[in-house]
Backbone as a printed PyTorch tensor [residue, N CA C, xyz], in Angstrom:
tensor([[[158.2760, 113.3150,  96.4160],
         [157.5030, 114.0420,  95.4300],
         [156.1140, 113.4400,  95.2490]],

        [[156.0300, 112.1180,  95.2150],
         [154.7520, 111.4740,  94.9060],
         [153.6330, 111.8490,  95.8790]],

        [[153.8820, 111.9320,  97.1870],
         [152.7830, 112.2930,  98.0950],
         [152.2860, 113.7300,  97.9120]],

        [[153.0910, 114.5760,  97.2640],
         [152.7640, 115.9970,  97.1610],
         [152.3740, 116.4520,  95.7560]],

        [[152.2750, 115.5370,  94.8170],
         [152.0070, 115.9210,  93.4220],
         [150.7890, 116.8190,  93.2870]],

        [[149.6620, 116.3650,  93.7910],
         [148.4300, 117.1320,  93.6260],
         [148.4670, 118.4490,  94.3900]],

        [[149.1210, 118.4520,  95.5310],
         [149.2170, 119.6970,  96.3120],
         [149.9890, 120.7500,  95.5330]],

        [[151.1450, 120.3540,  95.0090],
         [151.9630, 121.3100,  94.2530],
         [151.2450, 121.7320,  92.9720]],

        [[150.6990, 120.7690,  92.2340],
         [149.9770, 121.1100,  91.0030],
         [148.7890, 122.0070,  91.3040]],

        [[148.1520, 121.8220,  92.4570],
         [147.0110, 122.6360,  92.8530],
         [147.3550, 124.0900,  93.1170]],

        [[148.6180, 124.3810,  93.3130],
         [149.0610, 125.7670,  93.5140],
         [149.0820, 126.5580,  92.2110]],

        [[148.8990, 125.8570,  91.0950],
         [148.8030, 126.5250,  89.8020],
         [150.1030, 126.8650,  89.1050]],

        [[151.1990, 126.1130,  89.3350],
         [152.4120, 126.4350,  88.5780],
         [152.2580, 126.0370,  87.1170]],

        [[153.0380, 126.6480,  86.2670],
         [153.0440, 126.2610,  84.8580],
         [153.7740, 124.9400,  84.6690]],

        [[154.7970, 124.6930,  85.5040],
         [155.6160, 123.4920,  85.3610],
         [156.1050, 123.0340,  86.7280]],

        [[156.4480, 121.7620,  86.7920],
         [157.0400, 121.1680,  87.9900],
         [158.2660, 120.3680,  87.5730]],

        [[159.2460, 120.2960,  88.4680],
         [160.4310, 119.4860,  88.2520],
         [160.8850, 118.8990,  89.5800]],

        [[161.7250, 117.9660,  89.6730],
         [162.5780, 117.3190,  88.7080],
         [162.1700, 115.8830,  88.4550]],

        [[161.2270, 115.3740,  89.2140],
         [160.7210, 114.0150,  89.0360],
         [161.8480, 112.9800,  89.0930]],

        [[162.6190, 113.0510,  90.1490],
         [163.7840, 112.1900,  90.3360],
         [163.3790, 110.7340,  90.5590]],

        [[163.9420, 109.8200,  89.7510],
         [163.6050, 108.4010,  89.8960],
         [164.2470, 107.7730,  91.1380]],

        [[163.7150, 106.6430,  91.5370],
         [164.2000, 105.9360,  92.7320],
         [165.6810, 105.5800,  92.6240]],

        [[166.1480, 105.2300,  91.4420],
         [167.5500, 104.8530,  91.2600],
         [168.5100, 105.9910,  91.5990]],

        [[167.9840, 107.2260,  91.6810],
         [168.7970, 108.3810,  92.0400],
         [168.4590, 108.8940,  93.4390]],

        [[167.6410, 108.1560,  94.1700],
         [167.2950, 108.5690,  95.5230],
         [165.9530, 109.2620,  95.6580]],

        [[165.2470, 109.4400,  94.5510],
         [163.9230, 110.0520,  94.5940],
         [162.8450, 108.9960,  94.7350]],

        [[161.6150, 109.4180,  94.5350],
         [160.5100, 108.4690,  94.6590],
         [159.5510, 108.5380,  93.4730]],

        [[159.9470, 109.1990,  92.4140],
         [159.0210, 109.4320,  91.3160],
         [158.8020, 108.2090,  90.4390]],

        [[157.5600, 107.9370,  90.2020],
         [157.1240, 106.9870,  89.1850],
         [156.5690, 107.8570,  88.0680]],

        [[157.3440, 108.0460,  87.0400],
         [157.0490, 109.0380,  86.0110],
         [155.6770, 108.8410,  85.3720]],

        [[155.3470, 107.6220,  85.0030],
         [154.0550, 107.3530,  84.3830],
         [152.8920, 107.6460,  85.3120]],

        [[153.0390, 107.2800,  86.5810],
         [151.9780, 107.5620,  87.5490],
         [151.8230, 109.0630,  87.7580]],

        [[152.9440, 109.7770,  87.8530],
         [152.8870, 111.2340,  88.0020],
         [152.1620, 111.8590,  86.8100]],

        [[152.4570, 111.3790,  85.6060],
         [151.7990, 111.9000,  84.4050],
         [150.2890, 111.6720,  84.4900]],

        [[149.8840, 110.4760,  84.9190],
         [148.4490, 110.1790,  85.0290],
         [147.7670, 111.0760,  86.0690]],

        [[148.4770, 111.3780,  87.1350],
         [147.8640, 112.1260,  88.2260],
         [147.8140, 113.6320,  87.9920]],

        [[148.8560, 114.2050,  87.3760],
         [148.8980, 115.6730,  87.2490],
         [149.2450, 116.1620,  85.8520]],

        [[149.5260, 115.2550,  84.9310],
         [150.0100, 115.6390,  83.6120],
         [149.0660, 116.4780,  82.7800]],

        [[147.7920, 116.4980,  83.1360],
         [146.8540, 117.3360,  82.3930],
         [146.7510, 118.7350,  82.9830]],

        [[147.4640, 118.9890,  84.0840],
         [147.3820, 120.2930,  84.7550],
         [148.6680, 121.0990,  84.7400]],

        [[149.7850, 120.4400,  84.5270],
         [151.0680, 121.1220,  84.6570],
         [152.0960, 120.4670,  83.7280]],

        [[153.0030, 121.2640,  83.2180],
         [154.1050, 120.7350,  82.4170],
         [155.0850, 120.0380,  83.3630]],

        [[155.5030, 118.8550,  82.9840],
         [156.4570, 118.0880,  83.7810],
         [157.8470, 118.2140,  83.1680]],

        [[158.8350, 118.4560,  84.0270],
         [160.2180, 118.6220,  83.5770],
         [161.1050, 117.6450,  84.3380]],

        [[161.8930, 116.8520,  83.6010],
         [162.8630, 115.9740,  84.2610],
         [162.5620, 114.5130,  84.0720]],

        [[162.9520, 113.7180,  85.0630],
         [162.6930, 112.2890,  85.0520],
         [163.8060, 111.4290,  84.4910]],

        [[164.7970, 112.0350,  83.8400],
         [165.8810, 111.2640,  83.2440],
         [166.9620, 110.9950,  84.2840]],

        [[167.3830, 109.7570,  84.4040],
         [168.3830, 109.3150,  85.3770],
         [169.7890, 109.4840,  84.8030]],

        [[170.3690, 110.6490,  85.0390],
         [171.6930, 110.9210,  84.4870],
         [172.8060, 110.1980,  85.2260]],

        [[172.5830, 109.7680,  86.4570],
         [173.6210, 109.0350,  87.1950],
         [173.9530, 107.7160,  86.5030]],

        [[172.9490, 107.0640,  85.9650],
         [173.1480, 105.7480,  85.3720],
         [173.1880, 105.7460,  83.8480]],

        [[172.7730, 106.8400,  83.2180],
         [172.6760, 106.8230,  81.7590],
         [173.5080, 107.8930,  81.0600]],

        [[174.3390, 108.6220,  81.8110],
         [175.3260, 109.5250,  81.2070],
         [176.7440, 109.0180,  81.4360]],

        [[176.9040, 107.9510,  82.2230],
         [178.2170, 107.3360,  82.4540],
         [178.0410, 105.8290,  82.5740]],

        [[179.0580, 105.1190,  82.2080],
         [179.1540, 103.6740,  82.4370],
         [178.0010, 102.8400,  81.8900]],

        [[177.5230, 103.2030,  80.7160],
         [176.5220, 102.3750,  80.0430],
         [176.7460, 102.5270,  78.5380]],

        [[175.9090, 101.8930,  77.7690],
         [176.0440, 101.9850,  76.3070],
         [175.1170, 103.0790,  75.7700]],

        [[175.4210, 103.5980,  74.6030],
         [174.5020, 104.5460,  73.9880],
         [173.0970, 103.9650,  73.8120]],

        [[173.0050, 102.6680,  73.5320],
         [171.6920, 102.0420,  73.3810],
         [170.9070, 102.1020,  74.6930]],

        [[171.5840, 101.9360,  75.8150],
         [170.9070, 102.0220,  77.1150],
         [170.4360, 103.4460,  77.3930]],

        [[171.2560, 104.4260,  77.0300],
         [170.8570, 105.8270,  77.1920],
         [169.6350, 106.1240,  76.3280]],

        [[169.6670, 105.6700,  75.0820],
         [168.5170, 105.8720,  74.1910],
         [167.2550, 105.2150,  74.7550]],

        [[167.3950, 104.0430,  75.3190],
         [166.2380, 103.3450,  75.8910],
         [165.6580, 104.1220,  77.0730]],

        [[166.5170, 104.7420,  77.8750],
         [166.0310, 105.5370,  79.0070],
         [165.3140, 106.7950,  78.5160]],

        [[165.8330, 107.4150,  77.4600],
         [165.1390, 108.5560,  76.8560],
         [163.7440, 108.1300,  76.4110]],

        [[163.6610, 107.0230,  75.7190],
         [162.3740, 106.5200,  75.2270],
         [161.4260, 106.1690,  76.3660]],

        [[161.9620, 105.5780,  77.4410],
         [161.1220, 105.2480,  78.5830],
         [160.5020, 106.5050,  79.1680]],

        [[161.3100, 107.5220,  79.3760],
         [160.8070, 108.7880,  79.9250],
         [159.7220, 109.3630,  79.0310]],

        [[159.9940, 109.4090,  77.7360],
         [159.0210, 109.9980,  76.8230],
         [157.7570, 109.1520,  76.7240]],

        [[157.9070, 107.8350,  76.7290],
         [156.7480, 106.9400,  76.6750],
         [155.8620, 107.1330,  77.9090]],

        [[156.4840, 107.3190,  79.0690],
         [155.7210, 107.4500,  80.3030],
         [155.1450, 108.8430,  80.5140]],

        [[155.8620, 109.8850,  80.1250],
         [155.4180, 111.2450,  80.4350],
         [155.0750, 112.0950,  79.2150]],

        [[155.4130, 111.6390,  78.0210],
         [155.1960, 112.4440,  76.8300],
         [153.8120, 112.4530,  76.2200]],

        [[153.0420, 111.3620,  76.3320],
         [151.7490, 111.3500,  75.6370],
         [150.8550, 112.5380,  75.9840]],

        [[150.3480, 113.1770,  74.9520],
         [149.4670, 114.3210,  75.1530],
         [150.1900, 115.6410,  75.3350]],

        [[151.5190, 115.6180,  75.3400],
         [152.2930, 116.8520,  75.4890],
         [152.5280, 117.2270,  76.9410]],

        [[153.1180, 118.3940,  77.1250],
         [153.3540, 118.8900,  78.4720],
         [154.5050, 118.2220,  79.1920]],

        [[155.4950, 117.7540,  78.4510],
         [156.6570, 117.1150,  79.0740],
         [157.9280, 117.6430,  78.4570]],

        [[158.8870, 118.0030,  79.3120],
         [160.2110, 118.4240,  78.8740],
         [161.2110, 117.4300,  79.4360]],

        [[161.8450, 116.6740,  78.5550],
         [162.8380, 115.6960,  78.9540],
         [164.1220, 116.4130,  79.3510]],

        [[164.6010, 116.1210,  80.5440],
         [165.9010, 116.6360,  80.9610],
         [166.3920, 115.8250,  82.1520]],

        [[167.6830, 115.9220,  82.4430],
         [168.2070, 115.2290,  83.6110],
         [167.4890, 115.6890,  84.8790]],

        [[167.4170, 114.7910,  85.8460],
         [166.7040, 115.0870,  87.0850],
         [167.5200, 115.8950,  88.0760]],

        [[168.7780, 116.1150,  87.7980],
         [169.6380, 116.8470,  88.7250],
         [170.8440, 117.3660,  87.9480]],

        [[171.6670, 118.1210,  88.6270],
         [172.9180, 118.5680,  88.0080],
         [173.7960, 117.3460,  87.7660]],

        [[174.6590, 117.4430,  86.7940],
         [175.6300, 116.3690,  86.6040],
         [176.9560, 117.0100,  86.2580]],

        [[178.0060, 116.3640,  86.7290],
         [179.3440, 116.9080,  86.5550],
         [180.2350, 115.9800,  85.7470]],

        [[179.7650, 114.7610,  85.5500],
         [180.4940, 113.8090,  84.7400],
         [179.5410, 113.2120,  83.7210]],

        [[180.0130, 113.1040,  82.4990],
         [179.2150, 112.4730,  81.4490],
         [180.1470, 112.0390,  80.3330]],

        [[179.8230, 110.9170,  79.7570],
         [180.5610, 110.4460,  78.5920],
         [179.9440, 111.1020,  77.3560]],

        [[180.7770, 111.7440,  76.5610],
         [180.2970, 112.4910,  75.3970],
         [179.4130, 111.6400,  74.4750]],

        [[179.7800, 110.4010,  74.1580],
         [178.8920, 109.6090,  73.2920],
         [177.5040, 109.3960,  73.8990]],

        [[177.4100, 109.3700,  75.2140],
         [176.1060, 109.1970,  75.8600],
         [175.2960, 110.4840,  75.8130]],

        [[175.9540, 111.6290,  75.9400],
         [175.2540, 112.9060,  75.7680],
         [174.7380, 113.0310,  74.3400]],

        [[175.5720, 112.6060,  73.3970],
         [175.1500, 112.6460,  71.9890],
         [173.9620, 111.7130,  71.7440]],

        [[173.9980, 110.5300,  72.3500],
         [172.8790, 109.5880,  72.1990],
         [171.6140, 110.1630,  72.8250]],

        [[171.7450, 110.8000,  73.9990],
         [170.6150, 111.4500,  74.6710],
         [169.9790, 112.4890,  73.7510]],

        [[170.8070, 113.3920,  73.2220],
         [170.2970, 114.4820,  72.3820],
         [169.7100, 113.9450,  71.0850]],

        [[170.3750, 113.0030,  70.4710],
         [169.8830, 112.4480,  69.2140],
         [168.5560, 111.7360,  69.4070]],

        [[168.4400, 110.9350,  70.4480],
         [167.1830, 110.2040,  70.6840],
         [166.0710, 111.1510,  71.1070]],

        [[166.4200, 112.1530,  71.9070],
         [165.4060, 113.1390,  72.3430],
         [164.8060, 113.8810,  71.1610]],

        [[165.6250, 114.1850,  70.1470],
         [165.1140, 114.8600,  68.9500],
         [164.0630, 114.0410,  68.2340]],

        [[164.1120, 112.7380,  68.3870],
         [163.1580, 111.8420,  67.7260],
         [161.8360, 111.7290,  68.4950]],

        [[161.8210, 112.2070,  69.7100],
         [160.6120, 112.1190,  70.5450],
         [159.7170, 113.3190,  70.2600]],

        [[158.7020, 113.1100,  69.4800],
         [157.7940, 114.1910,  69.1170],
         [156.3780, 113.8060,  69.4900]],

        [[155.5860, 114.8140,  69.7440],
         [154.1810, 114.5960,  70.1230],
         [153.3550, 114.3350,  68.8850]]])
């Protein structure tokens, strides 16, 4: 994704997704992507659901929500969501995700 950010944004879409992080097999550096194209297109995604919807603590999930919002949220134009489909999730972690996301406001 990173080598093509400006090319895709230059096509004039309203939004781009999924901004998959390296820990999930992608190459996105969310903060860098925001700096490069965040003033031209709404960014969707960036949340690592493989590591933060299972086998971690709610505090770790909340911290990942905050990291995403801190890196891509400033100035608006960011929609926090998982970077891919997910089929397994621990309910308390989904609740922590939703609760912390509600606190992320522009």
